[in-house]
C-alpha positions in Angstrom: 0.0 0.0 0.0 2.8 2.4 0.8 4.3 1.9 -2.6 1.1 3.0 -4.2 0.8 6.0 -1.9 4.3 7.1 -2.8 3.8 6.5 -6.5 0.8 8.7 -6.8 0.5 11.0 -3.8 2.2 14.3 -3.3 5.5 13.8 -1.2 3.8 15.5 1.8 1.5 12.5 2.1 4.2 9.9 2.2 5.8 8.8 5.4 9.4 9.9 6.2 12.1 8.1 4.3 14.4 5.9 6.4 18.1 6.9 6.5 19.9 5.2 3.6 22.1 2.3 4.5 25.8 3.2 5.1 27.7 1.0 2.6 30.9 3.0 2.8 33.0 0.2 4.3 31.9 -2.3 1.6 32.4 0.3 -1.1 35.9 1.0 0.1 36.7 -2.8 0.1 35.2 -3.0 -3.5 37.3 -0.1 -4.7 40.4 -1.7 -3.3 39.5 -4.9 -5.2 38.8 -3.1 -8.4 42.1 -1.4 -8.4 43.8 -4.8 -8.1 41.9 -6.2 -11.1 44.1 -6.9 -14.1 41.4 -6.4 -16.8 38.1 -4.7 -17.4 36.5 -8.1 -17.5 37.9 -9.0 -14.1 36.7 -5.6 -12.7 33.1 -5.9 -14.1 31.7 -8.1 -11.3 33.2 -5.8 -8.7 31.6 -2.9 -10.4 28.3 -4.7 -10.5 28.6 -5.3 -6.7 29.0 -1.5 -6.3 25.9 -0.9 -8.3 23.9 -3.4 -6.2 24.8 -1.3 -3.1 24.2 2.1 -4.7 20.8 1.0 -6.1 19.5 -0.3 -2.8 16.9 2.3 -1.9 16.2 3.0 1.8 12.8 1.2 1.7 10.4 -0.7 -0.5 8.4 2.4 -1.6 11.6 4.2 -2.6 12.9 1.1 -4.4 9.7 0.9 -6.4 10.0 4.5 -7.5 13.7 4.1 -8.3 13.1 0.9 -10.4 10.2 2.5 -12.2 12.3 5.6 -13.0 15.2 3.5 -14.2 12.9 1.5 -16.5 11.4 4.7 -18.0 14.8 6.1 -18.6 15.9 2.8 -20.2 12.8 3.1 -22.5 13.8 6.8 -23.2 10.8 8.1 -21.4 13.1 10.7 -20.0 10.4 13.1 -18.7 8.6 10.3 -17.0 11.9 9.1 -15.4 12.8 12.6 -14.2 9.3 12.8 -12.6 9.9 9.6 -10.8 13.4 10.7 -9.6 11.9 14.0 -8.5 9.4 12.0 -6.4 12.2 9.8 -5.1 14.3 12.8 -4.1 11.4 14.5 -2.5 10.8 11.5 -0.4 14.4 10.5 0.3 16.5 13.7 0.0 19.6 12.0 1.5 19.7 9.1 -0.9 22.4 9.8 -3.4 21.2 7.5 -6.2 18.0 9.4 -6.7 20.2 12.4 -7.7 22.5 10.3 -9.7 19.7 8.7 -11.7 18.0 12.0 -12.3 21.3 13.4 -13.5 21.7 10.6 -16.0 18.3 11.3 -17.4 19.0 14.9 -17.6 22.4 14.3 -19.2 20.7 12.2 -21.9 18.3 15.1 -22.6 21.3 17.4 -22.9 20.4 19.3 -19.8 24.0 19.5 -18.5 23.6 22.4 -16.0 20.8 20.5 -14.1 22.7 17.2 -14.5 25.8 18.7 -13.0 23.8 20.1 -10.0 22.4 16.7 -9.4 25.8 15.0 -9.7 27.3 17.5 -7.3 24.6 16.6 -4.8 25.0 12.8 -5.3 28.8 13.2 -4.7 28.2 15.4 -1.6 26.0 12.6 -0.2 28.3 9.7 -1.4 31.8 11.0 -2.1 33.1 7.7 -3.4 30.3 7.1 -5.9 32.7 6.7 -8.8 29.9 6.4 -11.4 28.5 9.8 -10.3 32.1 11.1 -10.4 32.5 9.8 -14.0 29.2 11.3 -14.9 30.2 14.6 -13.5 33.4 14.4 -15.7 31.4 13.8 -18.9 28.9 16.5 -18.0 31.6 19.1 -17.5 33.1 18.1 -20.8 29.6 18.4 -22.3 29.5 21.9 -20.9 32.8 22.7 -22.7 34.8 22.7 -19.4 37.2 20.1 -20.8 40.1 20.7 -18.4 37.9 20.5 -15.3 36.1 17.4 -16.8 39.4 15.7 -17.5 40.6 16.4 -13.9 37.3 15.0 -12.5 37.7 11.9 -14.7 41.2 11.4 -13.5 39.9 11.6 -9.9 37.3 8.9 -10.6 39.9 6.7 -12.4 42.2 7.0 -9.4 39.5 5.2 -7.4 38.3 2.9 -10.2 40.8 2.5 -13.1 38.4 0.3 -15.1 35.5 2.7 -15.5 34.2 2.6 -19.1 34.6 6.4 -19.2 38.4 5.9 -19.2 38.1 5.9 -23.0 37.3 9.6 -22.7 40.6 10.5 -21.1 42.7 12.8 -23.2 46.4 12.3 -23.0 47.8 15.2 -20.9 50.2 16.1 -23.8 47.2 16.7 -26.2 45.6 20.0 -26.6 42.4 20.4 -24.7 
């Protein structure tokens, strides 16, 4: 019943979102493991384990909204996805993945300034969210802030050297 209430009711009618789980120790261990991986293929299951943690919403109602928003985004219903992520953020304002997912939908739409604001908030809430860090790097580059984007990408790669975005890294000797 709470899932339906959250899905259709204004956020003021929903109960208070629980505090998101603290996965920082597990993420730190996974980041250590991923840095020891010898190949991208070896790193992939470790990355998948990180995504499992990041995408664990604080409760069942939030999980339903997150999952629905991600499905809409995957189907390119970007406005519908953003509406769901807005709802999730209103309900769980300290859950970083809500901001990260809304940023992704906004990035796909080319709304880089709003995507950047969401990514900054996601990283404030979860400073070692390397996917949000990589997304921030790509968003900065999309805004034409290539040097800052490259620096952000290098910071993400220092934590997780096998991120797919590593292909966007420009050799420091090349002109930016």
